N, C-alpha and C positions, 0 to 999 in steps of 0.2 A: 392430650387424652391425656387421661388415669389407667393403667392397668391394672389388673388386678394380679395384687402382690401374695405370695405363697407366705407361707409361715413359716420363720425362721429359722424352727425345729427341723423341720421338713427338709430330707438328702434325697436329691433327686442321681438316678444312673441313668449310664447310658449302657444300651447293652451291646455296641458297640466296641465304644475302645476301653467299658469298664469302667468310668471315670466317677471319679465320686465329687460332689461338687457343693455345696452348703446353700438354700435358697434363700438367697435373701440374704445371710451371713450373720446379721443379727449381733455381732460383738462377739461368737462365738469361735468364728474360724480359724483364732489362732488359740483353741482350745482342741487339744485332738480326745483325749477319753472324754466319757463322760463328765457330768458335775456329780455325779457317784461314788466314783472311783479318781476323782481330782487329783493325784498325787502325779502324775505324770506331767513335765511340760508341754509346752506346745511343740508345735515341727517347724526346725527350723532348719537352715542351713548350718551342720557340723561341718569339722576340720579334717574327715575322716570317711564323710559317707557321701552321697550326691543332695545334691540340695532338694530339701521337702521330703523326701525320704527314708532321713537319714532318722533310727531310735535316738532319741535323750540321749546323751553321750556319760552312762553311769559307770559307777566304778565297780567290777566284774568280784564277787567270787574266788577263791581259788580252784582251778580248772576250768572258768569257762572262758567264749574266747575272747582275745586281749590281754594275754599275758596279764601278770603284779602289778597294778596300779596305774593300767591304760584305759581308756574311754571305751566302751562295745558300742563298734557300729552296726550293728545286727539287728532287726528289726525286732519291734515285742511281738512275743511269742497271741496266739491266737489264743481266746479261754479255752481251756478243757486242752491243749495239747502240752504234753511235755516238756518242760524250761530245755538248755542245752547243757545243762550235769547230769539230764533225767529224772528229775523231782517231776511230777503231776503238778501244772499248775489247780490251784483253786477254780473247784469248778462253781461257775457264774450262777445265783439264785434267776429262778423264772424272772424277774426283771431287768436283767441283766446287770445287777448289784455284787457283789463280792461277799462274801461272810464276813460279818465285824472282823477286823485284824487285819484283814488277813492281806499281805500283795498283792497292788494288779499284775496280772502277767505280765515280764518284761521289765518291771520294778524291782530288783534286787537287789538287797545291800550292796551293797561298796566292797569290795577289800583292802585290807589296810595299803597302805602305805609303805615305801621301803625302812621310814620313821617305826611304824610300830611292829614291823616284821623284824627289825632286829632285837626288840623288847619283848621274849617270849609271855614275857609276861601279860603285859599290854596286847599281844596278838591274842593269847589264851581268851583276856577276855572279853576282846571284838569280838571275837568268833562266836561265844553266847549269846553277844545281843544279837549277832544276825542271824542263828538259829531261832533266838526267841522270836523276831521280825518275820520268819519265813514262819514260822508255828502261828501268827496272828497272836504273840504274848509280846502285846505293843509296851507293859512296862514292865517288864524282864528285861525290853530292846532299850527302853529310855534308859535303865540305870545304870548297864554294863555302858552306855555308848559317854553321859555324863561322868563315870569312871578314868574313861580313855581320855576324852578332854579335860578332866581333871592334872590329868598326868601330860600330854601334852594338847593344849589348848590349839596348835596348829593344826593338827592330825584330820586333814580333809574328809576323807572320809569317814567318820567322826560324825563330823560337822553335816553331809551330807544325808546321809541314812538318819537322821537324828531330823533333818530338813522334812525327809518323806516324811519318816514319820507322824510327825504333825500334822503336814496337811493332811495323812489320813485320817488324823481327830478331829480335823476341820477347825488348826487354831493357826492359823497362815502368820497371826501378828509375832507368834512366837518363832516361828517358822523364820520367815524376815531377820529376825539375829544371824541367824545360821547362817543364812547365805549372804547377806553380807561380808559376815567373816572371808565363807567363800571364795569371795570378787572381790577380795582387798587379797586375800593370797595370791588367788591367782590373773588378775585384771586384763590378761590378754581370752580366759577362757570364755566362751560365751555358754559353758550350758549350766552356771549356778544362777544368771541374767536372765539365761530363758524362764526357767526357776520363778527366778525372783519375780517376773513378772506376773506368771501365773499365780502369785500366792497373794500380789497387788490384787489381780482380776480378783480371787477371794472376797479382799475384802473389801470391795467396791472402792477402791482406787485406781482406776482405767488409767487420770494422767501418771500415774508414777507408773502403771505397767508400761503406757508410749515412750515414759525415758528410757527406760532398758532395753528397750528393744530398737531405740534411736542409737544408746549405744554401740549392743553389738551392729547395727549395720554399719555404722562410724567405724568399725574395727576393721571394715576393708579385710574381710576374710576373704578366701575366693570362694565361688557360691554363696554368695551373701543374698540371694535375693527374697528369703526368705522372709528374713530379718525386715528387713523395709515394706513387705507386702503385710505385714502386722502391726508395725508403723500406724501404715498405712490407714489400714483397716478399723484400726482402737481413733483414730484420728477423725473419721468419715461415720465409721458404726457409732461413738461415745461421746469421745468429744465434741463434738461435728464442726470441725475449723479444715473445710475445702480444702484451702490452698497448703496445706499440711499434709494433707490426705492425697492432696495432686502429687506433690514433691516424692512424695517417698515410693507410691502407687507406680510413678513414675520410671523413678529406679530399678523398681521390683519390676516391671515391664521390660526394659531396656539389658538388662541382666539375664534375662530368662529367655531374649529375643525372640517375645513375640509368639514365645511354647509352650507358657504354663497360663493354660485355662482361667485360673483364677485368678492372677492377676490383671488379665486382659477384660475378664468379669469388672471385678469392683472395680478396674482403673472408667469404664463404661460408664459407673455406678454413677463413681464422681464425676466424670465428665455429662452427662446426665445434669444431675443435678446443682452442678454450676450450668447450665443452659449452654455447654457447645456439645451440642447435640450432634449436626455434622462431625467432629470427630469421634465422637465414642462410639458413632456404626463403622467407621474407618477401623478402630481399633478392633470392633467385633467381630466384621466382617471374612475375616480368615478364620479364627477359629467357628463362628458357626458354619464355617462348609466342611469344619475337623468335624465335629460334633453334633450332626443336624437334630436329633436327640436330645439332646439336654437343653431342658422348659426353660431355665436360668438364663441362659447364652441368646437362646431366641425372641422370649420375649423382652427380655433388655435391648435387643436390636429394633425390634419391632418397637418399640417407645422415643427409641432414639433415630427410628427413620418414620417413624408418624410427627415428633416435635419438630424436628428440618425441614416440614414440606415435599417429603418423600412419603405421602399419606397411602397410594397407591401400590410401593413396594410393600410396607408396613404390613397391606392386608394380602400381602405374596405370601409373607416370610410366615404369617399364621395361620396360612391355609396351607402349608410347604407344612408345615408344623401339626397342624392336625391329622396330615396324610401319613408321616411317623409317628404317633402318640400312638403307645399296641392299646385299647380299648381295656385289655385287662393289669396292663400298670396304675398299678397302688386301687385296685376294684376303680378303678374309669374318674379318680379323683381327677387326674391328669388333660386326660384328656376335657372333661369337662367343663374344668379350667379356661384350656384354650378356646376351645369353643366360645365362653363366656366373651373372651376376649374381642375374637374373631365376628362376632356379631356384634359388640359395642362397637367394634370398627365401624361395621359395614352400615351400621343405622346413620355414625357420624356425619359419614358419605352420604346420609337420604338412599342409600339401598335395603329400602325397606322391608320390602318381601321378602332378600337374601336375606338378613338378620332376622326376620323373626325364623325362619325355617332353621338355620344355624342357633339357634339360642332353645325353639323344642328338643334340639338334639344335644343340645348342651344339658337339660332339663331333664330327658331321655334317657344318659349312661350315668350320671352322677348314682350315687348311692342314694338312696330312700331318706335318710339320715346322716347327709354329709350337711356343713352348717353353708355348704357355699347353693342348694338347691332353691332357698326363701331369694337371697339374693339376685340370681340370675330366676325367676321369676316377676321378681319387681322389674331387675333390666329390662324382660320383656313386653310389661303392663306398659313401661315406659318408650319402647319402640311401637306397639302396637298405638298406643296415644301421639307418637309422630305422623307415626301414619295415620293415623286418623284425621287428625292436624292437614296433612297435607294433601288428604281426599276432598273434606269440606273445603277448601280451597279452591279447586278443580272445580267444584261445583258437582262433586261425585258425596250427595246424603247419603244418599244409601249404604253405600261403600262405606261410609263414615260409621254412621251408624252400627254398619258389622264389626268392625274392627274394635270401635267401644265395648259391643256384645263378649268378643274375643278376651278382652282387657279385665270386663266384670269374670268370666267364670274364673280366670287366674287368681281372682282375688276375689270371692262376692261377698267379702265383709266390706269391701270397698265399699263408700258410696259416690266419689265421685264420678265411676265410667257410669252410673246408674243417670246419674243428674245430665251427664254430657248425651247422653240416647235421651232423657227425656225435653232437649233446647233443642236439640236434632229431630225428633219429632215431632216437635209442637211445633217447628220449622217446614217441617215436610207438610202439615196441614194431618196430624194421625194427633187428633187429641186426648182421647181416649186412653191409647197406649203411651203415651207420653205423661198422663197422670198417671199412671199404674208405674210407669218409670220415679219418677218423684214422688212417689207413698213408696216406695223399697226401698231406696234410701234415707227417708224419712223412721223408718222402721230401724235404718243403724245406727242414723245419727236425728233425730227427734226437732235439734236444736240449728241445723245449718238452713243461715238466709239465702244463700242461694236455690235451694228442694225447696225450701216454703213460697219460693216467691216466684219461681216456677207452679206450683203447686198454684197459690192463693190465684192466679192469675188465672189455669184454664179452673178453675173452682166458680169462680166469676164468669166465665164467659158459655161455661154448663149451665148456670143460674141456681147456685150453692152458693148464695150469701154468706149464709151464715157461716159454711167451712173458712171462704175465701177472706171473711170478715176473724177467725178466730186466728188463721194463720198472719194477718198481717200483724196482727198483737203480739203471738209469739215472736215473731225478727224485734218489733219495737221493744221487747221484755228485755231481746236474747242480747239488740242491737239500738240502741237508744236512740244512736246518731245516725240512725239509716233513713232518712228524707223520705225515699221512695214509698216506704211504707203510712207516713204519715198522712202523703199525696194519698195516697189509694183508699186506706181507714176514714179519711174526711171524704172520700168521692164516693165510698161504700154507704154512707151514712147520708148523704146528701140522695143517693137515690132512694135510698130508705123512711126518708124526712127523718131520721131521727137526727138531725143536727146536736140538740140538745144534749141528749144523751153523750156522745161523742166530746162533747167539749169539756161535761165532766170526767171521762173519760180522759184524753188531755189532758186534764188538771191535775188530774193525780200524775201524772209522768214529770210535768212540771215542777209539782211538788219535790222532785229530789235532785231533780237540773233546770231552774228558769231561764237559763241558756240558752235551751236549744233553739235555735229559729227555724225549724223545720213543722214545729206545731202552728205557731201561727200563720205560717206561711200557707200554709195547708188548708189550716182552717177559714180565710179572707179567699180563697181561691173557690174554696168547694159552698161558700157561702152566694159567693157573686157566682157560679153557675146557674146555683139554686134558685138564685133570686130572690134569697135573704143575705145580702150582702150589709145591711143595715144591724143583724142581729149579731152577725160575726167581726163586725165593726166593734163592737160594743162591747163583747167579751175580748176580746184584742184590748181595748180600752182599758175593763174590769182586770186584765191578767197585769197592766205596766201601772195601774197603781198598789196594786197588791207586792208586786216584785220593783218599786224604784229603781233600785241598781242594775238592775239589768238592761239591755241596749236593744235584747234582742225583740221584743213587741213593741217599743217605739221603727225600731228600723224594720220589722217588717209595715206596720202602715207606713210608713214613708215609699219603701221598695214598693206594695200594694200602690200607691196613689199612681205612681208615674206608672205604672202597667197598664191603668184603669182612673186617666183620670176623668175628675168631673168633668163633665158639659157646660159650656159657655153660655150665659143668659144673653139671649138675643135685646138687639139695644135699634128703634127708629132712626133710620136715616135722617138725616137734617141739613136745609138749606144750606148751600151755599149762597152769604149776599153777595148784591150787585152792587155795585158802586153808580149813582147818580154822571152822567156825562156833564161832562163840564165846558163852556163856549170857550174856542179856542183864540187868539189874541190873531188878528191878522198882519200879517207883516208889515211894515212901512215896503217902500218902493226904493232901491237900494240904488242911489246916484250914478251916472256914469262916468266911467274908470277916463281918466286923458292918458291919454302916451304917456308922459312924461310922470306920473303921478298913481302906488302903488299903496294901498291902505289895506290893514289888513281888520280879517272878518269877524267880530266878537261871536266868542262861545253861548250856544242858545241853554236856558237856564232849565231843569224842567218843570213840566207843568202841573201843577197841581193834581191832577187827575192820576199822573203814575205815582206821589209817592203817599196816596192813601192806599192804592193797589197793595206796594207792598209794606206797610205797617200793618194791614189784615191780613195779609198772609203770614207776618212774621210773628203774631203774636195766634199762638191755639186759644181757641174756645171754650171755655166753661159750662162745668155743670147749668150751671147758672141760663148761659146762652146760649144751651141746646135744649132749654126746656123751656125759654121766653123765645124761640129761635123764629116765628111768624109775627110776633108782636114789634119787634122793634127791628131795625136796621141803622145801621150805622152815617151817623151824618156826613 
């Protein structure tokens, strides 16, 4: 069972836990900031902060917490709040973007390391770049940092600020050079590798970003589960490497001690993709109890339960989620989508009445302009169709008609419900109503073979032969391989005594494809039923001569002769010749036997009468013998 998947860019919030989860992640779980301000690296376990919560370890300007040249473990500031040194952060634009060139909150330029601080000229030049970068003058900041790097190529803060500046300018390929330089100078510092991974993501090189996260995870730093999570997320979402994704996510799951919902959720997704549904359900069940309002966790758990065979549990999980999802959340989008999943599950279990009710409630709660409305209506129509088929199998024809009527009300532009209503009404004996439904379908799709066929049969039944003929001809023009149309058209022609005109029409169709067998069969049968078998046979033979390479007319004649064999001519019975009696020789008296002698008795020879009978039976009578039977007798 395929459950509805949320948009990968939507975030879901749990009111109870204030937990933020990325719905579907979509390869973006390893980005913290939006793409418009992508100079901030992904969240990962720092050496000084808590796993998954510490800000990137950027170097600070003088006066910032952390001291000169030390990483800053504080979280980034919210947009619009003052920075730690009292300077207000840039005010975001209405769409969440920052003014061009402005540093995003928390992304302060780095402080000079002791080597730069020991050189007053370089320290002043570095401060000039920091000030320019904070004001958004990226060109002046870049010039200052380049001067510092010419004098001190190993100045890590200058490399770091230059890399962040280039990332702001959407030049990740140039930022990579500086980040690689920092990584070489500080091989056990995860910070430059994390920013380098983000740069590779901007360059659409997920395999290189994956490599950086795996190297960070292999540093075996304390609280390093987030790096393993990021590696697994990239392997699953972008590289499609399930074994690698499972390996890294299991590590993240183990290091979090099953306390990180993101690791549990992503691992469960990977296990579902690998068809390890029972294990996925076990991974998610503890987290699902802690966060009953997080939709992504509950739906992934329901998917795992359904696929593992615990379908009743899956329905219960979705039903509980329905009660826990507020109708006001996301303007009813979340509740509507949960009800869509629940309705689909109920329909799959054959609970059509409940499914129809749930899906109607889903459509009611969804905003009218929601993209989920049309799929929900489509699912509701499919459920009504399944209910109608079930009712028809149970002999409840009137209920089935009502179900198709509901489906037609949902999608009045779809001809299929009208066709099905027409078929069932015809079956129920309501010819007039059935024809109306077929005609409604034909207004939408004038050349639908099913609607034309049903309407043609009803038109013929009511005496409208001309309209029935038109419908059958339309089917032939649309679907030349439709055999029933040819037989019905020929039958109507024979009924109207218009075989000759119909033969002309059939000939125009055969001119396009003489290999069609149905026209020949249809005309032969119609001619036979109308007592015009010779006319129909002559026409087929003419077609066979006209199209000598086509075997269809000859095969049609052969099949017709098998179905209607010609009567055998009557023959007079012939008399069986009687042989003349012959005299039987009288046997001689046997001599009396003596007591001391015994003679063998001779074997008697066959008589001439016996030989004549056998010869007569062995020779079959010829035609000449049958004709002269009364005049001659065997000698």
